C-alpha positions as CSV (number, residue, x, y, z in Angstrom):
1,M,0.0,0.0,0.0
2,A,2.8,2.5,0.9
3,E,4.5,1.8,-2.4
4,Y,1.2,2.5,-4.3
5,E,0.8,5.8,-2.3
6,A,4.4,6.8,-3.0
7,A,4.0,6.1,-6.7
8,L,0.7,8.1,-6.8
9,I,2.3,11.0,-5.0
10,K,5.3,10.9,-7.4
11,E,2.9,10.8,-10.5
12,R,0.8,13.7,-9.2
13,T,3.9,15.7,-8.4
14,L,5.4,15.2,-11.8
15,A,2.1,16.3,-13.4
16,G,2.3,19.5,-11.3
17,L,-0.5,18.3,-9.0
18,T,-0.5,18.2,-5.2
19,A,-2.7,18.7,-2.2
20,A,-2.7,22.2,-0.9
21,R,-4.4,24.2,1.8
22,A,-6.6,27.0,0.6
23,R,-8.9,29.5,2.1
24,T,-12.5,28.8,1.0
25,G,-13.1,32.4,-0.1
26,G,-12.8,31.5,-3.8
27,L,-14.6,28.2,-3.3
28,T,-17.7,29.3,-1.4
29,Q,-20.0,28.5,-4.3
30,R,-19.0,24.8,-3.8
31,L,-18.8,25.0,0.0
32,P,-21.4,27.5,1.1
33,E,-21.5,26.0,4.6
34,L,-18.0,27.3,5.4
35,P,-17.0,30.9,6.2
36,D,-14.6,32.5,3.7
37,E,-11.7,32.4,6.2
38,A,-11.9,28.6,6.7
39,V,-9.0,26.6,5.3
40,I,-9.5,23.3,3.4
41,E,-7.2,20.9,1.7
42,V,-7.8,20.6,-2.1
43,S,-6.1,19.3,-5.1
44,A,-4.0,22.0,-6.8
45,R,-1.9,22.5,-9.8
46,V,1.6,23.8,-9.0
47,G,3.1,26.3,-11.3
48,S,5.5,29.2,-11.2
49,D,3.0,31.3,-9.3
50,G,2.6,28.5,-6.7
51,P,-0.4,26.2,-6.1
52,V,-3.7,27.0,-7.7
53,P,-6.7,25.1,-6.4
54,L,-8.5,23.0,-9.0
55,P,-12.2,23.3,-9.4
56,T,-14.2,21.0,-7.1
57,A,-17.4,19.2,-7.6
58,P,-20.3,20.1,-5.4
59,V,-20.2,18.3,-2.0
60,P,-23.2,16.0,-1.3
61,P,-25.4,17.1,1.6
62,E,-24.2,14.4,4.0
63,M,-20.6,15.4,3.5
64,A,-21.4,19.1,3.5
65,G,-22.9,18.7,7.0
66,L,-19.8,16.8,8.3
67,I,-17.5,19.4,6.7
68,G,-19.4,22.2,8.4
69,H,-19.5,20.4,11.7
70,V,-15.7,19.8,11.7
71,S,-15.0,23.4,10.6
72,G,-17.1,24.6,13.6
73,Y,-15.1,22.4,15.9
74,E,-11.8,23.7,14.5
75,E,-12.9,27.3,15.0
76,L,-13.8,26.5,18.6
77,A,-10.6,24.6,19.2
78,L,-8.7,27.6,17.9
79,Q,-10.5,29.9,20.3
80,A,-9.7,27.5,23.1
81,T,-6.0,27.5,22.1
82,L,-5.8,31.3,21.8
83,H,-7.8,32.3,24.9
84,G,-7.6,29.2,27.2
85,G,-10.2,28.1,29.7
86,R,-11.7,24.7,30.5
87,Q,-15.1,25.9,29.2
88,R,-13.7,26.7,25.8
89,V,-11.9,23.4,25.6
90,H,-15.1,21.5,26.6
91,R,-17.2,23.5,24.1
92,A,-14.8,22.6,21.3
93,L,-14.8,18.9,22.2
94,L,-18.6,18.9,22.5
95,A,-18.8,20.3,19.0
96,H,-16.6,17.6,17.5
97,P,-18.7,15.0,15.6
98,L,-16.8,12.1,17.1
99,V,-17.3,13.3,20.7
100,A,-20.6,15.3,20.8
101,Q,-21.6,14.0,24.3
102,H,-21.2,15.9,27.5
103,E,-19.8,12.9,29.4
104,K,-17.2,12.2,26.8
105,A,-16.3,15.9,26.4
106,D,-15.9,16.3,30.2
107,A,-13.6,13.3,30.4
108,L,-11.5,14.4,27.4
109,T,-11.3,18.0,28.5
110,D,-9.8,16.9,31.9
111,Q,-7.4,14.5,30.2
112,L,-6.3,17.1,27.6
113,I,-5.7,19.8,30.3
114,A,-3.9,17.4,32.6
115,A,-1.7,16.2,29.7
116,G,-0.8,19.7,28.5
117,A,-0.8,21.6,31.8
118,Q,2.9,22.4,31.7
119,H,2.4,24.1,28.3
120,L,-0.8,26.0,29.1
121,A,-0.1,29.3,30.8
122,W,-3.8,29.7,31.8
123,V,-3.7,26.5,33.9
124,Q,-0.8,27.7,36.1
């Protein structure tokens, strides 16, 4: 499997294609559920001006909802990172589609804060 992936990456790179992170500002017609400042990973063609996102097909409703859900979590996680506070961490985890339950979010919040306490100025 790893050999196949490496060959695919090499093939795409030689063709000037790669995965790139891009703000959704220019792609909002395809991803209207995301704010313009959200960043997504898309296929891109790499040229002398750098990566240029390739057009994307419309996202089906079930995937659009998941993308929007995860984007909301990422925004809340960023706020928790920048401003600290147990409530912000808990709120972010509660928004994550794989957590989304108060009991799980409570336990994970405590575990994350305990594991990272030495790096979190707001815990001191």
